[in-house]
C-alpha positions in Angstrom: 74.8 264.4 152.9 71.5 263.3 151.4 73.0 262.9 147.9 75.8 260.9 149.5 73.1 258.7 151.1 70.9 258.7 148.1 74.2 257.5 145.9 75.0 254.6 148.6 71.4 253.3 148.3 71.4 253.1 144.7 74.8 251.4 144.8 73.6 248.8 147.5 70.8 248.2 145.4 72.8 247.6 142.1 75.0 245.4 143.9 72.5 243.1 145.3 70.6 243.0 141.8 73.9 242.0 140.3 74.7 239.4 143.1 71.3 238.0 142.4 71.8 237.9 138.7 75.1 236.0 139.3 73.4 233.7 141.7 70.5 232.9 139.0 73.3 232.1 136.5 75.0 229.5 138.9 74.6 225.9 137.9 72.6 223.4 139.9 74.0 220.0 141.0 70.5 218.1 140.6 71.5 214.7 141.6 74.1 212.0 141.9 73.8 208.3 141.2 76.3 205.5 140.9 76.9 201.9 139.9 79.7 199.3 139.5 81.1 198.7 135.9 83.5 196.0 134.4 86.6 198.1 135.4 85.4 199.9 138.8 82.7 202.5 139.8 81.0 204.9 137.7 79.5 208.0 139.2 77.0 210.4 137.3 76.7 213.7 138.3 73.3 215.4 137.1 73.6 219.2 136.6 71.4 222.0 135.2 73.9 223.0 132.5 77.5 222.8 131.3 80.1 223.4 134.4 83.6 223.9 134.9 85.7 221.5 137.1 88.6 221.1 138.9 90.4 217.9 140.6 92.4 217.5 143.6 93.7 214.6 145.7 94.6 214.1 149.8 96.3 211.6 151.5 95.8 210.0 154.8 93.1 208.6 154.3 93.5 208.5 150.5 90.6 211.0 148.7 89.9 212.0 145.3 87.7 215.2 145.1 86.4 217.4 142.3 85.3 221.2 142.9 82.3 222.1 140.4 82.9 225.9 140.0 79.9 228.4 140.1 77.5 225.8 141.1 74.9 225.2 144.2 73.7 222.0 145.4 70.3 220.8 145.3 69.0 220.9 148.8 67.1 217.6 148.7 70.2 215.7 147.6 71.4 213.1 150.2 75.2 214.2 151.2 76.6 210.8 151.7 76.8 207.5 150.1 78.4 204.3 151.3 79.4 202.4 148.4 79.5 198.7 147.9 82.8 198.6 145.6 86.3 197.3 145.7 87.5 200.7 144.7 85.4 203.5 146.8 84.1 203.1 150.2 82.2 206.6 150.3 81.1 209.4 148.2 80.3 212.5 149.8 78.9 215.9 148.5 78.5 219.3 149.7 78.7 223.2 149.2 82.1 223.7 149.7 81.6 227.5 149.6 79.2 229.7 148.1 80.1 229.2 144.5 81.7 225.6 144.7 80.2 222.0 145.0 82.6 219.7 146.2 82.3 215.8 145.6 84.8 213.6 147.5 85.6 210.1 147.0 86.7 208.2 149.8 89.1 205.5 148.5 90.0 202.1 150.0 93.6 202.2 148.4 96.1 204.4 146.8 96.5 202.9 143.7 93.8 204.1 141.6 93.0 205.7 138.1 90.0 207.9 136.9 88.3 209.2 134.0 85.9 212.0 133.6 83.8 213.4 130.8 81.1 216.0 130.6 78.1 215.1 128.5 75.0 217.0 127.3 71.1 216.4 126.7 71.0 215.9 129.5 73.9 217.6 131.2 76.0 215.5 133.2 79.5 214.7 134.6 80.4 211.0 134.3 83.3 209.9 136.6 85.0 206.6 136.4 87.2 205.5 139.4 89.2 202.2 139.1 92.2 200.2 140.3 94.7 199.7 137.7 96.1 196.6 138.8 92.5 194.9 139.0 91.9 195.9 135.7 95.1 194.5 134.3 94.7 191.3 136.0 91.1 190.8 134.8 92.3 191.8 131.3 95.2 189.5 131.4 93.0 186.5 132.3 90.5 187.7 129.6 93.3 187.8 127.1 94.9 184.3 128.1 91.4 182.9 127.5 91.1 184.5 124.3 94.3 183.0 123.0 92.6 179.6 122.6 89.3 181.2 121.5 88.6 184.0 119.3 89.4 187.9 118.7 86.8 189.8 120.2 85.8 192.8 118.1 83.0 195.6 119.2 81.4 197.2 116.2 79.4 200.3 117.1 76.8 201.6 114.5 76.4 205.4 115.5 73.2 207.0 116.9 69.8 204.9 116.9 66.4 205.3 118.1 65.5 208.9 119.0 68.9 210.0 117.4 68.6 209.6 113.8 72.2 211.0 113.3 72.7 213.0 110.1 69.8 213.2 107.4 70.4 213.1 103.7 68.6 215.5 101.0 66.2 212.8 100.5 65.6 211.8 103.7 68.3 208.8 104.3 69.1 208.6 108.0 72.7 208.0 109.2 71.4 205.6 111.9 70.1 203.1 109.4 73.0 203.2 107.0 75.7 202.4 109.6 73.2 199.7 111.4 73.3 197.9 107.9 76.8 198.3 107.4 77.7 197.0 111.1 75.0 194.0 110.3 77.1 193.2 106.9 80.5 193.2 109.1 79.1 190.8 111.4 77.7 188.3 108.8 81.1 188.4 106.8 83.1 187.3 109.6 80.5 184.9 111.2 81.9 181.9 109.3 85.5 182.5 110.7 86.2 180.9 113.8 89.0 183.3 114.4 86.4 186.3 115.0 83.7 186.8 117.5 81.9 190.1 116.7 79.5 192.2 119.2 77.2 194.8 117.9 76.5 197.7 120.5 73.1 197.5 118.9 71.6 195.3 116.4 68.4 197.2 116.2 67.1 200.8 115.9 67.5 201.6 119.5 69.1 204.6 121.4 72.4 204.0 123.3 74.1 206.9 125.4 77.6 207.5 124.1 79.4 206.4 127.3 77.6 203.0 127.3 79.0 202.0 124.1 82.5 201.6 125.2 81.4 200.0 128.2 79.9 197.1 126.3 83.3 196.8 124.8 85.1 197.2 128.1 82.7 194.6 129.5 83.3 191.9 126.8 87.2 192.6 127.2 87.1 193.3 123.6 90.3 193.5 121.5 89.0 196.3 119.1 86.3 198.8 119.1 85.2 200.5 115.9 82.7 203.2 115.5 80.9 203.7 112.2 79.4 206.8 111.2 78.3 208.9 108.2 79.5 212.4 107.8 77.6 215.7 107.2 78.3 219.2 106.2 76.6 222.4 105.6 78.5 222.4 102.3 76.5 220.0 100.1 79.8 219.5 97.7 81.8 217.9 100.8 82.4 214.4 100.0 84.9 211.6 100.9 86.0 209.2 103.3 87.9 209.8 106.7 88.9 207.8 109.7 89.1 209.5 113.2 91.7 208.8 116.2 90.9 210.3 119.9 92.9 213.2 120.5 92.6 217.3 120.6 92.6 219.0 117.6 92.5 222.7 116.4 91.4 221.8 112.7 88.0 223.6 112.6 86.3 221.1 110.3 87.5 218.0 112.7 86.0 220.1 115.8 82.9 220.6 113.9 82.5 216.7 113.1 83.1 215.7 116.6 80.7 218.4 117.7 78.1 216.9 115.5 78.5 213.4 116.5 79.1 214.4 120.3 75.7 216.3 120.1 77.1 219.5 121.3 78.0 223.2 119.8 81.2 224.1 118.1 81.3 226.4 120.9 81.0 224.0 123.7 83.4 221.7 121.8 86.2 224.5 121.7 85.7 225.3 125.4 86.4 221.4 126.5 90.0 222.1 125.3 90.5 223.4 128.8 89.2 220.3 130.2 91.2 217.8 128.1 94.0 217.3 130.7 91.1 215.6 133.1 89.0 214.0 130.4 91.9 212.5 129.0 93.6 211.5 131.9 95.6 208.1 131.5 94.0 207.5 127.9 97.2 207.9 126.1 98.5 204.9 127.8 95.5 202.9 128.1 93.7 203.2 124.8 96.9 202.0 123.3 97.3 205.2 120.9 100.0 203.4 118.6 97.9 200.2 118.2 95.0 202.6 117.6 97.2 204.4 114.9 97.6 201.1 113.3 93.9 199.8 113.3 92.8 203.2 111.9 95.5 203.1 109.2 94.7 199.5 108.1 90.9 200.1 107.9 91.2 203.6 106.2 93.7 202.1 103.4 91.5 199.1 102.6 88.1 201.6 102.5 90.1 204.0 100.3 91.7 201.5 98.3 88.5 199.7 97.4 85.9 202.7 97.0 88.4 205.0 95.1 89.0 202.2 92.5 85.3 201.0 92.5 83.3 204.3 93.1 85.8 207.2 92.8 85.5 208.2 96.3 87.8 210.7 97.7 90.5 209.9 100.8 90.3 212.6 103.0 92.8 211.1 105.3 93.5 210.1 108.8 92.5 212.8 111.5 92.0 213.2 115.1 89.3 214.8 117.2 87.8 214.6 120.7 85.0 211.9 120.2 83.1 211.1 123.2 82.4 207.5 122.1 86.1 206.9 122.0 86.6 208.2 125.5 86.8 205.2 127.9 87.6 202.6 125.3 90.5 200.4 127.1 91.6 199.0 123.6 92.5 200.1 120.2 89.6 202.0 118.9 88.7 204.4 116.0 85.7 206.3 114.5 85.1 205.9 110.4 83.0 208.4 108.4 82.1 206.3 105.7 80.9 208.9 103.0 78.9 212.4 103.2 75.4 211.7 103.5 74.8 215.3 103.3 76.2 215.0 99.7 73.5 214.1 97.0 75.8 211.9 95.1 77.2 210.0 98.3 73.7 209.7 99.6 72.7 208.0 96.5 75.6 205.5 96.8 74.8 204.9 100.4 71.5 203.9 99.4 73.1 201.3 97.3 73.5 197.9 98.6 76.3 196.9 96.9 78.2 200.3 98.0 77.2 199.2 101.5 78.5 196.0 101.1 82.0 197.3 99.8 82.6 199.2 102.7 81.5 196.6 105.3 84.1 194.3 103.1 87.0 196.9 103.4 86.2 196.9 107.4 86.8 193.4 107.5 90.0 193.5 105.3 91.1 196.3 107.8 90.6 194.5 110.6 92.3 191.1 109.4 95.4 193.3 108.2 95.7 194.9 111.5 95.8 191.1 113.4 98.2 189.9 110.5 100.5 192.6 110.9 100.1 193.0 114.7 101.3 189.4 115.0 104.0 189.9 112.9 105.3 193.0 115.1 104.8 190.7 118.3 107.0 187.9 117.0 109.7 190.2 116.0 109.7 191.8 119.3 109.6 188.4 121.3 112.7 187.1 119.1 114.3 190.4 119.8 113.9 190.0 123.4 114.5 186.5 123.7 117.6 185.2 125.7 120.9 184.1 123.1 120.2 180.2 123.6 116.4 180.3 122.5 117.3 182.9 119.8 119.9 180.0 118.6 117.1 177.3 118.9 114.5 179.5 117.0 116.7 180.3 114.4 117.9 176.6 114.0 114.4 175.6 113.5 113.8 178.2 111.2 116.7 177.2 109.0 115.8 173.6 109.3 112.2 174.4 108.1 113.5 176.1 105.1 115.5 173.4 104.1 112.6 171.3 104.1 
């Protein structure tokens, strides 16, 4: 009997210690903040570490909720927030069960969209909730206004401020190189009345990744282009590559995205399980086909120019999950203009003429995109015109040829 009692005491002690260790591993939901953005409401949930989450919806009344797994709530945190927004009436947060924190959005209508992304340094989850109809009407107005005005393009020089990006063997910093190229792009297009260029930063300052596409969204931009310099532990790695937003199993693309996202490769791979939520509605909204065309035209212009003049290698068009592209509501791509970690390419990136050639290639790619896109739109318009209108258009076309 005594042995059974001793065994029971040991078992209980082991169970309590194990439970305490597991409790210590739980992630704390530290803070929640929110603010209105161009397309709806943005909510930022700060946590003590990377966290798993799931999503659900409830009807009558309309609610959207997220369950944060293996988490506990900061006891000092306010549990309810009344929101002055056209999208969300109230946010509620609470300890749903011993290991789950639930965040509930009380919505004003049933027609809504959302995006969610998890960031690090500090650890936080960013949720955007918005009405698709409101966003479309605003963007349609912006687009109609811009028909008579200019093409609005946002150029994003990567990194900046406290974040130097990759650093070359002799100390050249990625943040300085890409800023100089972005300024050159702006200068080259400055005199063209068809274009308005907006830079996410025009000096050496730090900008969080999610704020960069928000600048483009607020501006109602036509394009978003993020400029970076690549790096690899292999000093022999070299060449030019251009990226689209999507998941990939390619190890090298995952490594590049992890570096630009400022997270570990391990964490990058873990994101695959959250991809369905993080890329919700992105295929439709980010205009993937247009992004493919944009990336293709810029990549072709860069490789064509730099291969001929500087013998640079074409590493091709690729895809990866870059945080900086998540949330862009316009065609977008990310450029890796050369490997700053390669001694030869670092020397080229120090050369002002090489940087100017890259900037000119980006400009050429942008112009080709709009020229070819306008042709596609005209073909589509003719294809879907009524027979009467088509005849009139064809008649005019013939008449012009005769002239």
